[in-house]
N, C-alpha and C positions, 0 to 999 in steps of 0.2 A: 512440639514443633514451633520454631520461631516464626511469627507472623510479621511480615515486612510492611511498614507504613509506606503508602504511595500517595502521590498527588497528581491531579490533572489540571493543567493550565490551559485555559480555553475551553472550559467545561460546558459551555452553553451552545457550542456549535454542534452540527450533526455528529461529527466524529467524537467530540468530547462527550456527548450524551451516550453514544455506543460504548465508549471506554468506561464510563462510570457504571453502566449496567453490567459490563463484563467483569470489571474489577470487584464489584460488590459481591459477586458470588465465587470469587477465586479463593481457594482454600489457603493459599500461601501469602496473601496480602490483605491489608486493611486500608481502606481509603481514609487518609488522614486530613486531606484538605482539597477543596475545589476552588478554582479561581475563574471568575468571570465578572467583567465590569457590568454587563447587561443585567445580571441577576444578583449583584452584590448585596449581601446581607439577607437574601432570601434563604429559607431552608430548602435543602435538596429534595426533601420529601414533597414539597409543593410543586416540583417540576418532574419528578420521576416516581414510579411506584416502588419506593424503598421502605425499609422498616428499621426500627431500633435506632441506634446512635447515628447511623448514616443518614437517616431521614431528617434528623435534627441538625445535622451539619450545615453550616451557613456558607454560602458562596462568599469568597473574598475578592477584593478588587485586584486587577492584574498588577498594579503598582507594588503589591506585596509578594509577587511571585518569585523574585530573585532570592527570597528567603523561604522558599516553599518547604513546607513540612514534608518529611518522608525520605526514605533511603533511595527511592526510585521516583523520578519525576517524569511524567508524560507531557510533552508539549504539543498541543493541538492548536498551534498558533501560526500566523503567517511567517514566511521564511525569514524576513528581516527581524521579527521579534525573537524567534528561536535562535538566530545567529547571535543576537546580543545577550540573550539570557543564558545560553548554554555554558559559556566559559565561567560565569559566576556560580552557576549551580555545581559544575564540576569542581571548582575551587573550594567549595565548602564540603566536598566529599560525597555528593549525590551521584547516582547513576542517572543518565538521561536517555529517554527514548523519545526521539524527535520525529514527529509525523509530518513535518514540513519538508521542503526541499533544501533546507539550509546547509546540509552536510552530505547531500547525495552525490555530488560531482567531485571527483578527485582533483580536478584542475581549478585552482582559484580564478584563473583568468577567464573561465567560462561563465562566471556568475554575472558580470555586467550584461552580457549578451542575452543570457537565457532567463535570468531572474531580476535584472534591472538594478542591481546594486553591487558595489565592490564588497568582497567578503571581509568582514571585520575580524575573523579569527582563522586565517588560512592554515595556521599550525595545527588545527584540530582535524582538518580534512583527512590527513593520513591515518589518524587514530580512529575515525568513525567506522563502525562496522555495519555493512549493509544488511538490513533485517529481512531478507527473503530466504528463510531457512532451507527451502528446497534446492536453492542454487548457491547459497553462501553460508551454509551451516558451520563450516570449519572455522570461520572467523568469529563466531558469535560467543563462544564459551568465555565467560568472565568479562565480556565487553563492558566498558565504562560509558561509552557513547554509542547508541544504536541509532542509525538513520533509517527510518522506515521508508520502504519504497513507495513511489506514487501508484495510484490505482491503475492507470493505463499501463504503467511500466510492469506492474505485477502480472496483469492479464497477458500482455504481449510477450514478455520475457519467458514466462512459463511455457508458452506455446513454441517459441522460436528457439531458445537456447539448446534444448536437447537435440533438435533436428539439425542445427548447424554443427553441433559437436559430433554428431554421428557421421558427418561427411556425405550424407545422402542429398543435401541441398547446398546451394551456394551461399556463402555469407554476403554476397553482393546482390544488389537489385531487389532488396526486400521492400514490399509494399504493404502497408497496413491501413485498414479502416477500423476505427474504434467507435462504437456507439455507446454513449453513457447516459444514464438517468440524470435528472436535473440536480439531485443532491450533490453531484460531483462538483458543482459550482460553489458549494458552500451555502451557509445559512445567512442570506442577506436579502434586504429589500431592494429590488432593482426591477425596473420596468422590463428589461430584457428577459428576466426569469419569472415574470408573473404568469399566472395561469393562461390568461387570454393570449399572451405572446407565444407561449411554449406549446399549448395545446394544439393538436391536429397539425403539427409541423415537424419537420426535420431540418437541422441547421448545422452546416459545417462551420468550423471556427478555428482560429489560430493556425491557419494553414502555413506550413513551413516554419513555424516558430513556436510550437508547443514545447514547454519546458521539460516534458518527459522524454523527448527525443534523444538528447545526449545521454540521459540516464539509461534508456533501453540499450543504446549502442554500447555503453560502457559495461552494462551487466552481461550482455551476450558475449562481448569480447573477453571478459574475465572468465566466464564459464566455458565458452566454446573455443576460445583461442583466436577467433577472427570475427569481424563484423564490419561490413561496409556501411555507408550512409543509408539510413532508413527513411523512406518516404511515408509520412504519416498524415492521415486525414482524420481528425477527431470530429465526431458528429453528436450533437445534442438531440436526444429523443424524448418524447413526452411520457416518460415513466419516472417514478420517484427515485429508484435506485437500481443498480446493476450495470454491468458492462459486458458487451459482447464484442470481441475482437475477431476480425477476419484478416488473415495474413496470406499473402502470395509469395512463395519462395521458388526460385529456379531449381529444377531438378539437376542433380549432378549424376551424369551417366544414366544407367537404366534402372534407377531405383523404383521398386514396386510398392504399391500401397501397403502391403503386409510388412515391408521393411521399415517404412516410415512409422507405422503404428507400433511396430516392435520397439523402435527407438524411444518412443514416448513411454511405452509400458515398462521398458527396462529402467528408464530414468526415475519413474514414479512408483515402482512396484512396492516400495516400503514406506511410501508417504501417506500419512493418515488423512491429509486434506486435499489431495489431488487425485482425480479419477479420470481415466482415459475412456472415452466413448467414441462411437462413430461420429464423424464430424457433423453430420446433419442431426445428431441427437443432442448436441451441446446447446443448452437453452438457459437463459437468465433465470427463468422462474424456478429452476431446480436448485439454484445456489443461493437464492435470497435468504437473508437472515442466517447465513451459515458462514463458516470460515473455509468453505470448500472452493476449489477451482475445478472446473470440468474442461478438459481439453480433448481435441480430436484432430485428425488429419485425413485428407482425401487427396487424390491425384487427378489432375486434368492432363491426360497424355497428349491431347491435341495441342495444348498450349505449352506443354513441357514444364508444368509448375505443380508444386504441392500447395494445397489450400488447407491451412491450419485454422482452427477456431478455438476460442477460449471464452469462458464465462465465469465471472465472479460477482459478488456483491461488493460494490465499490466502498461501502462504509464498513465492511467486516474484513474479508480477505484483502480488500484494497486499502484498509486503513486500521481501524481499531482492533479487529481480531488478529491481524498480522502483527500489530504492535505487541499484543499480549503473547502471541506465539514466539516472537523474537525475544521478549523478556524471559519467557520460560527457558528458551535455549541459552540465553546469557547467564541465567541463574542456576542452570543444571537441573531444572525441573522437567517433568514430561511436557512435551510441547503441546499436548492436548489439554493441559490443566486449565480449567476455567472456560474451555471451548468445546468440550466433548458433548455437551447437551444441546448444542446449537443444531437442531435437526431441520430447520427450515419450516 
């Protein structure tokens, strides 16, 4: 069996660390290079519990990343960095799995408003394949450029898209609250994310301007055929990792709880990583350190709304694990490869 060399750019961030761990035990790949300015020239074994050749592999500076070793390059870098690196990597024949938002939106005109920069490679947006296999598997086979979904977008779209597609709820007037652990902000030294500031507190942020909003709307529209503007309140909670999303959707007609739950069960019956539970049984603790998503739905008949819930680990199903799953789908390998032993 051919073992494919892979590289991780941005390997010292939380997502980069998760990626390195997952790829180190993947039967179809070999980690050929790791890139990080923070840890340049340090051995990987000094930072992670690795063994053999991988433990001796030294981190390289990001300046060398455009010549990254490997057939497949994972970019765990800011969107502006990924947008600049990706065309160069593709030009030399590498496949790219980008974990930033650099290629998530189809409309290049949306980038200045939502990401703060004009897109330097708009011609690649049409080629990028969205790496959420449960909703976009058909486009992943053979993909040269995979754009990994955002963590909030993964959690919310998995709960919303099948319900909208079923016709049991309205695609308009969707209201979401997403609660995320602090690792979702990335690995950085900042007063706002220090223990004293975050502990014993809840904090709403980026109200009306979170960059995952257009991505969620685009994903639901593509899968379900319709999606109105989504009102999204992201909330920072004092846990290390995990996301719990709570979604209110207007009922269409006289939809019953069993109908809504049935729509979710039908959508995910064959999916190895998505489990449908009673809405009040969806908990972050049950998905931590796994590539699983737990989803559920209940009905509030008095208000005429469906209440959907979803839980994921933001660093695994919301980032690194999903990137590996999407790589597997692109390469024609079982989607569970390298992920099947993540039991939580």
